[in-house]
N, C-alpha and C positions, 0 to 999 in steps of 0.2 A: 371478483369482477373479471369477465372474460377479456382476453387479450387478442388483438388482431395481428399478432406476430408470433414467431416461433420461440421467443424467449420464455422459458419456463421457470426462471429463478424467482425467489421470493422478493428480491430487490433488483431493480433495473441497474445495469452497469452503465456508468457515464464515462466516456472517453475523456481523459484529462492529460495535459502535457505541462507539468510544472515540476520544480525541484521538490524532493522529499529528503528530509534530514532523518537519519535513522542510526540506531545504536543497538546491535544485537547484544543480548545478554552475555556478559563476560568479555565483550570487546573493550579495548582500551579507549577508543575515541569514536566520536560521531562521524558518520560518513554521509556523503551526498549522492543521491541517485535521481532517477527520473520517474515520477508517477505516471503510469499509463492509463489506469482506469480505477474507478472508485464506485462502491455501492454502499448501501446501508449496512452491509455485513462484512465487507472485506475490500481488498484492493489488489492490484498487481503493479509492481514497480520494477525498475531495472537497476541492478546493483553491479558494481565492477567485480565483486568477489562472491563466491558461493556462500549461501547461508543455509545450513542444514534444516531439513523438515523438523518441525516441533520446536524450533528455537524461538523464544520470546524476543520481541524486538520493540524498542521504544521508537515511535515515529513522531515527526513534526512536519506539518504541511503549513506553510505560510502563504497566504493569498497573494499571488503576484498580480492578479487582476481581481476584480470583484466577482468573478465567475466561481471561484473556489473559496469556500470558507476556511479559515484556519482550523487545524485539527491537531491535537496532541493526544496520543493514544498508545496503548499497548496492543500489539498484534502477535499472532502466532503463525509461523510459516507452515503452510500446508502443501505447497508445491514449489519446486525449484527446477528450472530447465535452462540449458544453454540457450541464449538468445538466438533466434533464427537468422536474424540479420545483424551484423555488427558484433562487437565484443560485449561481454557482460552476461548476466543471468536474469531471467524473468523470475521474479519472486511473487508467488501468490500467497496471500495471508488473510486470515480472518481477524476482525477486530474483537479483542477480548475485554477491553475496558477503555474508557475515555476519561481523560483528566479534565477537571473543571479548572480552567485558567483563572477563575475569580477567587479561588480559595487561597 
């Protein structure tokens, strides 16, 4: 289907602003960051500390409003950069698996 905009991704990115709970593999405890955008394949969130590229991370997004559906998944970090404004790091990740909360 042709698109009337410059976005060439397979999935459209949706801007989001809600908490994300995440636990990098090998970390001792869950941390809280801020989800910035979400697509059918991945996401970008803000974390206080660095998470190295290729790190598997368990994430949970709870719907603060009915705009964002809850999500419990595993992602893999594909990009990490110092946040341009403010403290923290922009973490780009692809979704590798989604947990079925009904099991």
